[in-house]
N, C-alpha and C positions, 0 to 999 in steps of 0.2 A: 504492500499500501504505500501511496504518495501523494505529499501535499502539495500541487501545484496552484499559480495563477493564471486564473481564464485571461489568454491577451486583447479578447475585444469588451469583457463588462468585467476585467479586474478582480473577481470575484475567488476566493480560494475553495478549491475541489478538490474528492481524494479520490484518487482513480489506484486501480491495480495496473490496468496498461501502461508499460512506460512510453506509446508513442501517442495517447492522448494528447493533446495541449488545449484544449475546448470545453469546457465545461458542462456543455450540451453542445446540442448537432443545431440548435438553432442560434448559438452564439458562434457557431463555425463557417455557419452560411453568414449568417451576418458579416463577419470578419472578412470574407472571403470575397463577398458582391461589396464593400467597400474599399479592398483594396484594387476592386477589379474598375472602381469611378473613377480611382486615384488615375489607373494608370492610363485609363483610356476615355477622357473627359469628353463626355455629349456622343458615344456612342452606343449609351444606354435611351438615350430616347430614339435612338435609328429601330435598337431591338423591339421597344414599347409599338412601336407605330408599328413597322412589321407582324407584330404580335397581335393587336388590333385590325391590320389589312386581314390579315387570316382569320383573324374569330372575330366577324364583328359583331356575335351576339353578346362577347363579354365585353362589349365595350363600357366602361367605367362613365357613370354620369356623375359629372362636376358641380357640386352644389355651393352656395357661398354658407359661411357657418350660419347664418342666420336663419335661411331654407331649412339646413341642414336641425338646428336645434327645434325650428317648430313643425317640423314633420318628426321628430322623437315625440317631441311636446301630444300631437296628437294623436300617436301609437301609443302612450302611453295614457290616454285618455280614454282610448276606447278600450284597450283592455282592460281599464277599473270596470268601464261600464258595462262589460261581457260578465265580469266576474261579478255586476252586482245582481244582474238579471239572473244569473244561475243560482247565487245565492237566494234572491229572492223565491226563485223556483222550485229549489229544493228544501225548504223551511217547511216541516210538517206543523199543521195546525192540530187543537186541542179540539180530539174525539169526548163529546162528552162521556160522563159515566152513565149505566145504566143503572135502576133502582136493584137489579141479581147483584150486580159487579159491587154497587154498595155492601148490601145486606153479606158478602161475602169476603169483603174487604173487614169490615167490622166483627164477623165471625171471627173470621181466624189470625187475627192479627196479633196475637200472644200466642198462637201454636205454629203458627209456619214463620219462616223468616222473611224478612222482605224481596229478597231475592225471589224466593220462591212464589210469593203472592204475585211480586209484577210478571215473573213467568208466565203465571198461571191466568192471569190479565190481561195479559200481549201489552203490558204497557212500562213505562220505565221505572227505576226505583223511586227515582224524585219525584215523579209524577203519582206514583200511590202513597208517598209520606205526605205531600201536601195534599190529598186528597183527604188520606185519614185526620189530620190538623183538622180539615175545613167540618169535616162530619162530627168530632168530636167537642169542634164549638156549635155546632145545631143541637147538638144533644144536651 
């Protein structure tokens, strides 16, 4: 194991390979690109132009910063609205208790656990507890 310093980002890293010079593949590629640009100024723009001529469907759209910020904000608002709509659709509404359920609840409150009562009535434990408190207040 050796401790080396990456020539691109100047971070220390540990390696078992004595030939490894960079901390990551990303740093290696960035460093190589940087060296190429220094050795061949203006050459990159030619390569980019040729690439987009061959692949017009991949042509990048250039936006000013304000337009990009506005688009991100609109996207964020749309996502939040969709999330809000989904949460409203998924909310369950209270189903009323029937007289038989109330009677079962009162009869078995001391005999069964709250979880067992909730399972038999197909309700949540919180719902069963709050219903029992309401019934006790009435009686």
